C-alpha positions in Angstrom: 105.8 61.8 74.8 104.0 64.2 72.5 104.8 67.6 71.0 102.1 70.3 70.9 102.6 72.9 68.2 100.5 76.1 67.9 100.6 79.0 65.5 99.2 82.4 66.5 99.7 86.0 65.4 102.8 87.6 66.8 100.8 90.2 68.7 99.5 87.3 71.0 103.0 85.9 71.9 103.2 87.6 75.3 99.6 86.7 76.3 100.3 83.1 75.2 103.5 83.0 77.2 101.8 84.4 80.3 99.1 81.8 80.0 101.6 78.9 79.6 103.6 80.2 82.6 100.4 80.1 84.6 100.1 76.5 83.7 103.4 75.8 85.4 105.2 74.6 82.2 108.9 74.1 82.7 109.9 74.7 79.1 108.3 75.9 75.9 109.8 77.5 72.7 108.7 80.2 70.3 109.8 80.5 66.7 108.9 83.5 64.6 107.4 82.6 61.2 105.6 84.3 58.4 102.3 83.0 57.0 101.7 83.4 53.3 98.1 82.6 52.2 95.5 83.5 49.7 93.1 84.0 52.6 95.1 86.8 54.2 92.9 89.6 52.9 89.7 87.9 54.3 91.1 87.4 57.8 89.3 89.9 60.1 92.0 89.5 62.8 94.8 91.0 60.6 96.1 94.5 60.9 96.3 96.9 57.9 100.0 96.3 57.8 99.6 92.5 57.5 97.3 93.0 54.6 99.6 95.4 52.8 102.9 93.4 53.1 101.1 90.2 52.0 102.2 88.0 54.9 101.3 87.6 58.5 103.9 87.6 61.3 103.2 84.6 63.4 104.8 82.7 66.3 104.9 79.0 66.5 104.9 77.4 70.0 106.4 74.0 70.6 106.1 72.2 73.9 106.9 68.6 74.7 104.9 66.9 77.5 103.6 63.4 78.3 100.3 62.4 76.7 98.1 63.3 79.6 99.7 66.7 80.2 99.2 67.6 76.5 95.5 66.7 76.8 95.1 68.7 80.0 96.9 71.7 78.5 94.7 71.7 75.4 91.6 71.4 77.6 92.8 74.4 79.7 93.4 76.5 76.6 90.0 75.7 75.2 88.3 76.6 78.5 90.3 79.8 79.0 89.2 83.3 78.3 92.5 84.1 76.6 92.3 86.3 73.5 94.2 83.7 71.3 91.4 81.2 71.6 89.9 80.8 68.2 92.7 82.8 66.5 95.3 80.1 65.8 95.9 76.5 64.9 97.4 73.6 66.7 98.6 70.0 66.1 100.0 67.2 68.2 102.7 64.8 67.1 104.2 61.7 68.7 107.8 61.9 69.9 109.7 58.7 69.4 112.8 59.8 71.2 113.7 62.8 73.4 116.7 63.7 75.4 119.4 66.3 76.0 122.7 66.5 74.1 
């Protein structure tokens, strides 16, 4: 099992959610976060509000899938015409144990 994590601007949450639902994912989670960076003022994707307050409202996606499903999902994202493409970051980590409590 692996966990895919992505971070995109909050304004893209609904679009990302719709895309993930179109991929027939059973479960995925969003967490609201704030990005603080010295590069904030140079980011052309930011709103005037983001630049004034000094942080960027972001959402972090976490989804747990088997190894092949993660690869396929990432490939589908990269091939898609979704507006979050090129506007976020992602990473994949191994899951040693997973279950329900």
